[in-house]
C-alpha positions in Angstrom: 108.2 84.4 95.7 105.3 83.8 97.8 106.2 84.3 101.5 104.0 82.0 103.3 105.5 82.4 106.7 104.7 86.2 106.3 101.1 85.5 105.3 100.4 83.3 108.4 102.2 85.9 110.6 99.8 88.6 109.6 97.0 86.1 109.8 97.8 85.4 113.5 98.4 88.9 114.1 94.7 89.9 112.7 93.1 87.2 114.7 95.2 88.5 117.9 94.0 91.9 117.5 90.5 91.3 116.6 90.7 88.9 120.1 91.8 92.0 121.8 89.7 94.7 120.6 86.3 92.5 120.9 87.2 92.4 124.7 88.2 95.8 125.1 85.5 97.4 123.2 82.6 95.8 125.5 83.4 98.3 127.8 82.4 101.8 126.5 84.7 104.0 128.6 87.6 102.0 127.1 86.6 102.7 123.4 87.7 106.3 123.4 91.0 105.6 125.3 94.3 106.7 123.0 95.5 102.8 123.6 92.3 101.1 122.2 92.2 103.6 119.2 95.9 102.6 118.7 95.2 99.1 118.7 91.9 99.7 116.6 93.7 101.7 113.7 96.7 99.3 113.7 94.2 96.4 113.1 92.4 98.1 110.2 96.0 98.8 108.5 97.0 95.5 109.2 93.7 93.9 107.5 94.2 96.4 104.5 97.8 95.5 104.2 97.3 91.9 104.4 94.3 91.9 101.8 96.5 94.0 99.6 99.3 91.3 99.8 97.4 88.4 99.0 95.6 90.5 96.1 99.1 91.4 94.7 100.7 87.8 95.3 98.4 85.1 95.1 95.6 85.2 92.4 97.9 85.4 89.3 99.4 81.7 89.8 95.5 80.5 90.2 94.4 82.5 87.2 97.2 81.2 84.9 96.5 77.5 85.8 94.6 75.5 83.6 92.4 74.2 86.3 88.9 75.7 86.7 89.0 75.0 90.6 92.3 77.1 90.6 90.2 80.0 88.6 87.3 79.7 90.8 89.1 80.0 94.0 91.0 83.1 92.6 87.6 84.7 91.5 85.8 84.0 94.8 88.6 85.4 96.6 89.0 88.7 94.6 85.4 89.2 94.8 85.7 88.7 98.5 88.5 91.0 98.6 86.3 93.5 97.1 83.4 93.1 99.4 85.7 93.2 102.2 87.1 96.5 101.2 83.6 97.9 100.7 82.1 96.9 104.0 85.5 98.3 105.9 85.2 101.7 104.0 81.3 102.1 104.8 82.2 101.2 108.4 85.3 103.7 108.5 83.2 106.4 107.4 80.7 105.7 110.1 82.7 105.2 113.0 86.3 106.4 112.6 87.4 109.7 112.9 90.8 109.6 110.8 91.9 113.0 111.7 92.4 112.4 115.0 92.9 108.5 115.1 89.7 108.2 117.3 86.2 106.6 117.0 82.8 108.2 116.7 80.6 106.3 118.8 79.0 108.8 120.5 75.5 107.2 122.3 75.5 104.5 119.8 77.9 101.8 121.5 75.3 98.8 120.9 75.2 99.5 117.3 79.2 99.9 117.2 79.5 96.7 118.9 77.2 94.8 116.6 78.7 96.1 113.5 82.3 95.8 114.9 81.4 92.1 115.8 80.1 91.7 112.3 83.4 93.0 110.4 85.9 90.9 112.7 83.7 87.5 112.2 83.6 88.3 108.1 87.6 89.0 108.6 88.1 86.1 110.5 86.4 83.7 108.4 88.1 85.0 105.5 91.6 84.4 107.4 90.3 80.9 108.0 89.5 80.5 104.2 92.6 81.7 103.2 94.6 79.2 105.3 92.1 76.2 104.2 91.4 77.0 100.6 93.5 79.7 99.2 97.2 79.1 100.5 96.8 75.1 99.8 95.4 75.9 96.3 98.5 78.5 95.4 100.9 75.6 96.8 99.2 73.0 94.6 99.3 75.1 91.5 102.8 76.5 92.1 104.4 73.0 92.8 102.3 71.0 90.3 
């Protein structure tokens, strides 16, 4: 059984953390604080868990449906998941120091801000699309 309430809660938490982090990381001196890094790693873990949850639970009903529209939605979201994972992995290698759960920004704060904003925007767009397109389509094929 798909727990939509849990998915919506995850989407809300991802949105909330991205908004908080966007504000915090504007100040370079805050980026290296334990609190900011803890929130940042919480965000990255939550996004990873959410994508895994969606990938594991929502595509099968769409792919089994006889509707080409449902199949296309599943395929589009699956390819989007792969792209997000690829971008997050590249981002993590560049900016994250997993050993001490810190960030490796150095003198490249402006570049870090730009890439972080791009990643947050991509993930927020994904969250919005899930709520507007993916969840309703899964409900439609599951109920119909």
